[in-house]
N, C-alpha and C positions, 0 to 999 in steps of 0.2 A: 713217633708212631706213624704207621702207614696202614692202609687197608690192603689186604692181599686177597686176590681171587685165585683160588686153587682149582686146577683142572686135572683130569685123569683120563686114562684110557684103560679099560679092563684088559684089552689085548691090543696089539698093534693094528689089528684089522677092524676095530670098532671106532667110530668117531669119538672125538673129545666130548667129555661130559664134565659137569661141575662137580668138584669135590666139596667146596665150601667157600665161604667168604668170612674173613676174620681180621681183627686188629692184630698187627704184628709190630713188635718193638724194633724191628730191623736190626736185631743183634742175635738172632737165633732163639728168641723167647717170645712168648705171647701169653696174654691173660686167657684164662679159660674158666668155664663154669662160674661166671660172675654173679649170677642171681637166678632165681627161679622165674623162667619166662613161660607163660602159658602157650601151649600149642593149640591154636584155633583150628577148627575144621577147615580144610583147604577147599576154597571155592572150586566148583566143577570146572570152570573155564581155566583155572590155573593148574589144576591137577594133570590135565593132559600134557601141558608143556613141561611140568616137572618130571613126569614119567619119561618124557622124550629127551630132556636135556640134563636131568639131575638124577641119574639112576645109580643104584648101588651095584657094586661088582660082587659083593659077598653076601647079600641078604635081601630082605624086603626093603623097598624104598621108604616106606613110612617110618620104619625104625631108624633108618639112616638120616632122614630129614629131622626127626625128633632129636637125635644125637647132635647133629650140626647146630640146631637151634639152641639146645641147652649149653653146648660147649662154647660156641662162638657167637651166635646171635645175641645171647644174653650179655656178652661183653660189649657188643656194639650198642646195645640198649643202655647199658650202664655208663659207658664213657662218652658216647657220641650222640645218641638219639633216645632220650628217656621215654618218648611216647611210641617207640618202635613196637609194632606188633609182628607176630609170626607171618601173617599174610604179606605185610609190607616187606619184611626181610626176604621172604622167598621171591616175591615179585621183583624187587630191586635186584637181587642176585641174578635172576633170569635175564633181566634187561641188560645188565652189565655183560653177561656172557654173550648175549645176542649181539651186542655192540662190538665185541672183540672177535666174533666169528670170522670175519674176513682176514684177520691178522694172526689167528692162532698158530698156523703153521710157521709163520715168521718168528713168533715169540717162543714157540714150544718145540719146534723141530720134531725129532723122531722118538723122544722119550715117552714114557708112560705117565709121568707126573710133570706138572708145569705150574709155576707160580708167577702171577702177573701182579706186580706192585703198581697200583694205579692211582693212589690218592695220598698226598702228603699235605698236612696242614700244620703250620708251626705251633698252633695251639695244642695239637696232639702231643707235642714233645714236652709239655710241662711235666714236672716231676709228680708221679703218682705211685702209690704203693700197688704193685701188681704182683 
C-alpha cells in the first residue's frame, strides 16, 4: 500500500488544488469509507488555508472536505493512524501539498488531475481485507 496525494485543477487556468489524500493499493483499488470519523470544527487559522488550497470545483468546500474525510481519512485512521483526527488529517494534507508546490508542474504537467505517490512502507503491504 502507498499513500497518494491527489491534485486537481478546475480549469487549466486555475492553480493546482488538493483533491485528497488516501491509501492506495497500487493496483487500481483503494479502501474507502472504513469507519465513521468525526468531522471536528475546523480551526479558523486552518480554514483560510483550506479554502485557498483545497477547494471544490463542483460545490461548497465544507461538503467536499467532509466527503474526503469520510471516504479516505477514515481509512488512514483505520489502517495507519488510529488516533488521527480530522484536524490533523486536513493539516497534514495541506503540509504535504505545500511541500510539493515547487515540484507540481514537474510531476503533473498539463493535465487537470494528478496523483503523487509519496510514501511506501513495507508494513502497509501486509495482507488485509479491504
